[in-house]
C-alpha positions in Angstrom: 26.3 -18.9 17.1 25.4 -20.8 20.7 28.0 -18.0 22.4 25.9 -15.3 21.3 22.4 -17.5 22.3 23.4 -18.1 25.3 24.9 -14.8 26.1 21.6 -13.0 24.8 19.6 -15.6 27.6 22.4 -14.3 30.1 21.3 -10.9 29.9 17.6 -11.9 29.5 17.6 -13.5 32.9 18.9 -9.8 34.6 15.9 -8.3 32.8 13.6 -6.2 35.1 11.4 -5.8 32.3 10.4 -9.4 32.2 9.9 -9.9 35.6 7.5 -7.1 35.5 5.9 -8.5 32.3 5.4 -11.5 33.7 4.3 -10.9 37.4 1.4 -8.7 34.7 0.9 -11.7 32.5 -0.1 -13.8 35.5 -1.9 -10.7 37.5 -4.1 -10.3 34.3 -4.4 -14.0 33.6 -5.9 -15.0 36.9 -8.1 -11.0 36.7 -9.7 -12.2 33.2 -10.7 -15.6 34.2 -12.6 -14.5 37.3 -14.1 -11.7 34.8 -15.6 -14.7 32.4 -16.8 -16.7 35.5 -18.4 -13.3 36.5 -20.1 -12.9 33.3 -21.3 -16.5 33.7 -22.8 -16.0 36.5 -25.1 -12.8 35.4 -25.7 -14.0 32.0 -29.2 -14.0 33.0 -29.5 -10.7 33.3 -27.5 -10.3 29.8 -29.7 -12.8 28.2 -33.1 -10.7 29.3 -31.4 -7.8 28.0 -30.6 -9.1 24.5 -34.2 -10.6 24.1 -35.0 -6.9 25.0 -33.4 -5.5 22.3 -34.5 -7.9 20.0 -37.8 -7.3 21.1 -37.7 -3.5 20.7 -36.0 -4.0 16.9 -32.6 -2.6 18.8 -29.5 -3.0 16.9 -27.6 -6.0 18.8 -24.8 -6.4 16.2 -22.5 -4.8 19.6 -23.5 -7.2 21.9 -23.3 -9.9 19.3 -19.5 -9.0 19.0 -19.0 -8.7 22.4 -20.6 -12.0 23.5 -18.2 -13.7 20.4 -15.3 -12.5 22.9 -16.3 -14.6 25.8 -15.4 -17.6 26.1 -17.5 -20.7 26.6 -17.8 -23.0 29.7 -14.9 -25.4 28.6 -11.2 -25.5 29.1 -10.0 -25.0 25.5 -12.3 -21.9 24.8 -11.0 -20.3 27.6 -7.2 -20.8 26.7 -8.0 -19.8 23.1 -9.5 -16.5 24.2 -6.2 -16.0 26.6 -4.2 -16.8 23.7 -6.1 -14.5 21.1 -6.5 -11.3 23.0 -4.3 -8.1 23.1 -2.7 -8.9 26.6 0.1 -10.8 25.2 1.0 -9.1 22.0 0.8 -5.6 24.2 2.9 -7.0 27.3 5.3 -8.5 25.0 5.8 -5.9 22.8 6.7 -3.7 26.0 9.4 -6.5 27.0 10.8 -7.6 23.4 11.2 -3.8 22.6 12.7 -2.6 25.9 15.1 -5.5 25.9 16.5 -5.3 22.3 16.4 -1.4 21.5 17.9 -1.1 25.2 21.4 -2.8 23.5 21.0 0.9 21.4 20.0 3.1 24.7 23.0 1.8 26.8 25.7 -0.1 24.0 25.5 -3.7 24.9 26.0 -4.3 21.2 29.6 -3.8 22.1 30.1 -6.6 24.2 32.9 -9.5 23.8 31.1 -11.7 22.5 29.6 -10.4 19.2 33.1 -9.1 18.5 34.0 -10.5 15.4 30.7 -12.8 14.4 28.8 -12.3 11.2 25.9 -9.9 11.7 23.3 -12.4 10.6 24.2 -14.7 13.4 24.1 -11.3 16.1 20.8 -10.9 14.3 19.6 -13.9 14.5 20.5 -14.7 18.0 18.3 -11.9 19.2 15.4 -13.2 17.3 15.4 -16.6 19.4 15.4 -14.3 22.4 12.9 -12.3 21.2 10.4 -15.4 20.5 11.5 -16.6 23.9 10.4 -13.5 25.7 6.9 -14.0 24.2 6.7 -17.5 24.7 7.4 -17.3 28.2 4.8 -14.3 28.6 2.3 -16.2 26.4 2.3 -19.2 28.7 2.4 -17.6 32.0 -0.7 -15.2 30.9 -2.8 -18.3 29.7 -1.8 -20.9 32.3 -2.6 -18.4 34.9 -6.4 -17.8 33.0 -6.5 -21.4 32.3 -5.6 -22.9 36.1 -8.3 -20.0 37.5 -10.6 -21.3 34.9 -10.6 -24.9 35.1 -12.5 -25.2 38.4 -15.6 -23.9 36.6 -15.2 -24.1 32.8 -16.2 -28.3 32.6 -17.9 -29.0 29.6 -16.3 -30.6 26.8 -14.3 -29.0 24.1 -16.7 -28.2 20.9 -13.8 -28.5 18.6 -11.5 -31.9 17.8 -8.0 -32.5 19.4 -6.5 -32.3 15.6 -8.1 -28.8 15.2 -7.0 -27.7 18.7 -3.4 -28.8 17.7 -3.9 -26.9 14.5 -4.6 -23.6 16.3 -1.3 -23.9 18.7 0.7 -24.6 16.1 -0.8 -21.3 14.4 -0.5 -19.3 17.8 3.0 -20.0 17.4 4.0 -19.1 14.4 2.0 -16.2 15.0 4.3 -15.5 17.8 7.3 -15.5 15.8 5.9 -13.1 13.4 5.6 -11.0 16.3 9.2 -11.5 17.6 10.5 -10.4 13.8 8.8 -7.5 13.9 9.5 -6.1 17.1 13.1 -7.1 16.4 12.7 -4.9 13.1 11.4 -2.0 15.0 13.9 -2.0 17.4 16.4 -1.9 15.1 15.1 0.6 12.9 14.2 3.2 15.7 17.0 2.4 18.0 15.5 3.9 21.2 13.3 1.7 23.6 10.7 4.0 24.6 9.7 5.4 20.7 9.8 2.1 19.7 7.7 0.0 22.1 5.1 3.3 21.9 5.0 2.1 17.7 4.6 -1.4 18.9 1.9 -0.8 20.6 0.0 2.8 19.0 0.7 2.0 15.3 -1.9 -1.3 15.5 -4.4 0.1 17.9 -4.7 3.3 15.1 -4.6 0.4 12.0 -7.4 -1.4 14.1 -9.5 1.8 14.9 -8.9 3.0 11.1 -10.2 -0.6 9.8 -13.2 -0.7 12.3 -14.4 2.7 10.8 -14.0 2.1 7.5 -15.8 -1.5 8.0 -19.0 0.5 9.0 -18.9 2.0 5.3 -17.6 -0.9 3.4 -17.6 -4.7 5.2 -15.1 -5.8 2.2 -12.6 -3.1 2.7 -13.1 -3.8 6.6 -12.1 -7.6 5.9 -8.6 -6.4 5.2 -7.7 -6.5 9.2 -7.5 -10.2 8.8 -4.3 -10.1 7.0 -2.9 -7.9 10.1 -1.1 -9.2 12.5 -2.6 -8.4 15.9 -5.5 -8.8 14.5 -4.6 -12.5 13.0 -4.8 -13.8 16.7 -8.5 -13.3 16.9 -9.1 -15.5 13.5 -7.6 -18.2 14.5 -10.1 -21.0 15.5 -12.6 -19.4 12.9 -10.2 -19.8 10.0 -9.8 -23.0 11.0 -13.0 -24.2 11.7 -13.8 -22.7 8.4 -11.0 -24.6 6.4 -9.1 -21.7 6.0 -6.2 -21.8 8.5 -3.7 -21.1 5.6 -4.8 -17.2 6.1 -3.5 -16.7 9.4 -0.1 -18.9 8.3 0.5 -17.1 5.6 0.0 -14.1 7.4 2.5 -14.9 9.9 5.0 -16.1 6.7 4.4 -12.6 4.9 5.2 -10.6 8.5 7.9 -12.9 9.6 9.7 -13.0 5.8 9.4 -8.7 5.2 10.4 -8.1 8.7 13.8 -10.0 8.5 14.6 -8.4 5.2 13.7 -4.8 6.1 15.4 -5.6 9.7 18.4 -7.2 8.5 19.1 -5.0 5.8 19.2 -1.7 8.2 20.9 -3.7 10.8 23.5 -5.1 8.5 24.5 -1.5 7.5 24.6 -0.1 11.0 28.2 -0.3 13.0 28.2 -2.9 15.7 32.0 -2.2 17.5 
């Protein structure tokens, strides 16, 4: 097992897609942190717009939802926004899916290290590497944004240290679920380009569908809370509401289902 994992990480160190995604993650982290600073610099104008909309009886729901995505002036709020927005799963989906599915494109499954090994060990080693990819991208993106924002986000966090730790643990569990989901897709579709497309487009289409449904029936729209990529945006609110079990169960279900489907397909495939 250790030899398989070591081989995966040696191959990962040579991955150009990881290097590109790391650079993009750092640039986007800094860029979004500066963008949020610009928002606070223009806060007076936004407040005036909000007040005017209320005065004339205009619907402010869209603006309310947009304001929820803006971090408050404390470091944890910025970190939480960076961990919960779409950049991490989008970048990691590209890198992880290309890295895993490329084995089918260029035949790197046919290496001496994997010969004679049980398939569950091969599959698990790729899962560990998938988690590492997501954690690396998440760490770079969040660190770049946090370091940039630390100079002007100096207010005290509004939630307790215990809740912050719980939020971080749930994010890590969701990252593990993402890795299991990407590995399943790579094993099923066996082509890096198509796997990346499915990993990015499918969640977007489902999210758009749920947003449309929520306009008609809010109860049905709440189903989006149980979608993996949407679960990230509800982590802190779930913790504060005493419903931390929702994203935890969502992540656990995705890990279990993805493993069952992915390993079943992988076990029946040929590995030379």
